[in-house]
N, C-alpha and C positions, 0 to 999 in steps of 0.2 A: 103710663105714659102721658098726665097731666106733670109728670114729677121730672120728664124728658122736656117738656115746654116750659115749664118754670128753669129751669137751669140751662136752658138757652136764650131766654128773655134776661138771665141774670149776665150771663155772660156778654151779650150783646151790648148791656148796661153801660157794665165793666170796660168795652174794649171806645166808647162813645165816649164816655168821662177822660179818658187817655187821651182824645184827640180833643183836649180844653186849652194843650199848653203850645209856648210858641215852636212855632219852627226852625229848629239848629240852620247852621248858615248852611249845610250841605245838605241840609234835607229836598227831594224831587220836588215837594210843594212848592220851596221858597226856589230856586235853579231855576222852574219854568214859570210862574208872575217874573221874576228877573229875565227873561228870554221874552214872553209878552210882551210888557212895558216898551223891553229895548228894543222889539220889532214896530212897536207904535208911534214911539218917541222916533226915531231914525225915517219910519215912515212919512211923518213928517213935514223934513226939509229934504227926502232924495228918494227916487225911487228901486227897491233892493231890487234883485234878482229871484226870481222863483225857485234857483238851485242856491240862493242860499242858505245856508244853515248855520243857526246861532246855535254857540250851546256854553257855560257856564262853566271853564274851568280850575284847578287851581284853588280852591275854597278858604280859606283860612279864617277861623272866628277870629277876630282882632277883640275882640269884649266883647264879657255877657254882662246886664244888673239886672241880678234875678233878682231884686225888690220889685222891678217893674215889667222882669222878664223881658229887656229890649237887647237884641243881639244885631253887634257890628261887624259889618263882615268885611272884608276885602274880597277881589276874585280877579280875573280874567275874563272876558267877553270877548268870544272869536267865533271866527267868521270866518267861514267855510265853505267853496266849493271846488270843484272835481280838480284844477287846476292856481290853487290860491287858497291863503291858509295867514290871516295877519287877526293879530286880539287889539284890548284894550282896556287898563286898566282899571276897574270902576270899586268902587265901595256904595256899601247898598245897609241898609237899618233895616234891621224885623221887628217889628212889635204886634203881640196880640189884638183884637179887639176887645174893646174894657166889654161891652153888651155881650159880650160871648161865640157864639153857637160857631166855633174854629173857627173862624174869618183873620186874617191876621191881612199889615201895613207895611208893604216896602217901600222906601225909599230908596234911589238909584241917584249915586253921584260919579257925575265925569263921566255924562253922556254926552 
């Protein structure tokens, strides 16, 4: 029983350690944060209908600076409602926060 608990704790530590790298351009974490930032930024200048769905599509990794672990990304920010669909080309940069804890920072250009 004690061995099983020890194995579970070791496995949990390995999983937590893997989350310390910068999310890639197409990761769900990065895309969800881009959508959150876009919704808040656009909401300051105009009112979005509640039925507008915002998504990040056609994601491309433009570059990866491995020494600093920074990804430069390009994508289409898509706005969709039942009878309309439009997109806006954006670029964004994903960078891990230096004090760790699995957090990262995103700068979006083109909003």
